[in-house]
Each structure stands twice: as structure tokens, then as C-alpha cells.
C-alpha positions, 0 to 999 in steps of 0.5 A: 708250585703255586701251593709252595708260593702261597705257603711262602706268602702265607705260612701256617700259624698256630690256631691260638698265637702267631707262632709258625707251624708245619700245617694248617689247623694246628697248634704250636708246641707251647699251645698244645701243652696248654690244651689238656686233652682228656684220655684214660679213665673218664666218667662214662656219662659226662666225660670228665677225667677221673683219677685211676686206671682204665676199668669198667664203666664208672661214673663221677660223683655228680653223675651218680647223684644227678639223673642224666637224660642221656646215655653216655658222654665224652669231651675232647679237653678240659675247659682250662688254659689254652682249651678255654681260649679255644672255646671262647674264640669259637664262641665269641671271637668269630673264629668259626675256622676253629670248628674244623680242628675241633671236629677232629678232636671230637671225633677222636673223643667219641669213638665207640659212641657213633654208629652209621645211623647216628644223627648229629644234632647241635644244641640250639640258640634262640634266633635272636641270639643267633642274629646277635652272634651271627652264628651258633658255635655248637652248630658249627661244631656239629656241621664240621663233625658231620662232614668229617664223620660222614654222619647225618647233620640235623640242626633243625631238630631242636628249637629253643622256644624263648631266649634264656638269660646267661647261665654264668654265675648261676647255681646248678639248681638255677641253671636247670630251672632256667632251662626247664621246658625251653627246648623242644623238637618241633612237631614237623621234625619229630619223625626225623628223631623217632627211633634214631640214635642221636649225638648231641653236640655242644661247645662246653659242659658245666652243670649239664643243664642245657644238654639235659633240656635238649636230651629230654626233648629228644627223648620225648620225641622218641629218640632211641638213644641220646649221647652227648659230646662237648668240645670242653668239660669244666672239671673240678680242681683236685 
């Protein structure tokens, strides 16, 4: 009865608007249609949706010319419309509650990438930026995914050496240059990574520069295999 009373007093609302929904952590019909969840044929390396039917492993144009230091990658949805609003709310809007439903979407997207021994490692923020923002959105995603999947969550494994400037507006080459050598695995945690499968988690992938810097650090520390998972993937309009 208490739950019924609470539901009457505080009815469940859509994650992105004030519309009423049947359960918590859900989207209304309008907002749901604005999230372009990725399914069907995707690039096996970065998760971007591709035209055509399901087939053998395929790569997008970018991943055929850029050497990715990870094995496979997946994304939950395209970074556009409501999907973009969700990412920005999680990243800049103090909406850490969005990590719970986002973890469900990520778990669904990463089927086939996870094993019982996979370590979940979030992309790190420099401590100064974490103090300013008060939380790391990638860490919130990774923590929620760890709880949902039952896999080990290891946020301490990666460290950002220096604060880097915003990558917004930079070319692909400038992004990679800005992050070169900026992320590493502290020696005290190298033993945690050596010989392990790692799922690297971030909120959004654009060029892949940040993920590449993280994956290179994990590989240098002896990770057996690195895969990546992002909540949203920036996709070229076709």
C-alpha cells in the first residue's frame, strides 16, 4: 500500500521530459522514437551503424584506415536528437540517475563482447576536471554496468596525467595529438590489467582519440584484449 501511495504522490516521469510513464527509468513514446538505438549491421570495431543486412564482420571506412588499438566496439545509440540530450544531461546536467537505464542499453549493445573475467574500466577524468564537474560520467556508466552485469569494475586502472583542453571543434588529427601520452596505467595497478580482458567504457565516441589513448595504455600494461563500449556514437549523415 505504501508503494501505491508513493506512486500516486510521485508518478514516474519520462527520463527526458515531464510526460508520465508506467515505470521508473523509462522514456515516453515520443522521446523513445527520438533515440536512434543501434541494431542490425554495425562496424565491428567502433559500433557505428552501417547500411545493409547482417553479414560477416565488417568495418566502416574510418576503421579501415585508422589503426584502432582495441579489438571490437559497440554503441547503444546514435548521438543525435533525444540520444544527444541524454548524453549531455548525464555529462553536464548532474543527471547521474541516467546511468542506470544507460547501463541496461549498454549491456544489450555489448552482448558477445563480455566474458566472466572482463574488467570494466571507465575513461578517466583529470582530478581537476572531476572536482569541477563533481563526477565522471564515464565512471557512473561503468559502475552501473558493473552492478548490472556482475562484472568487476576497476575505475582506478586508468589515470589522466594532465588536464587536456576541450576537444570540441578540433580536427581528427588534432584530437589524437592532444591526447597522445596523456593517459596511463599507474604502476601500482599494472598487475590488475596484465592478462585480463578489458571493456573500456565512455559516454560518446567521435574520432575515437580518447578511447585510443586509453586502449594504448591498457595494452602497454599487458591487457590480453581491449574492447570498447560507448553510450552514443557520432555518425556521419548519409
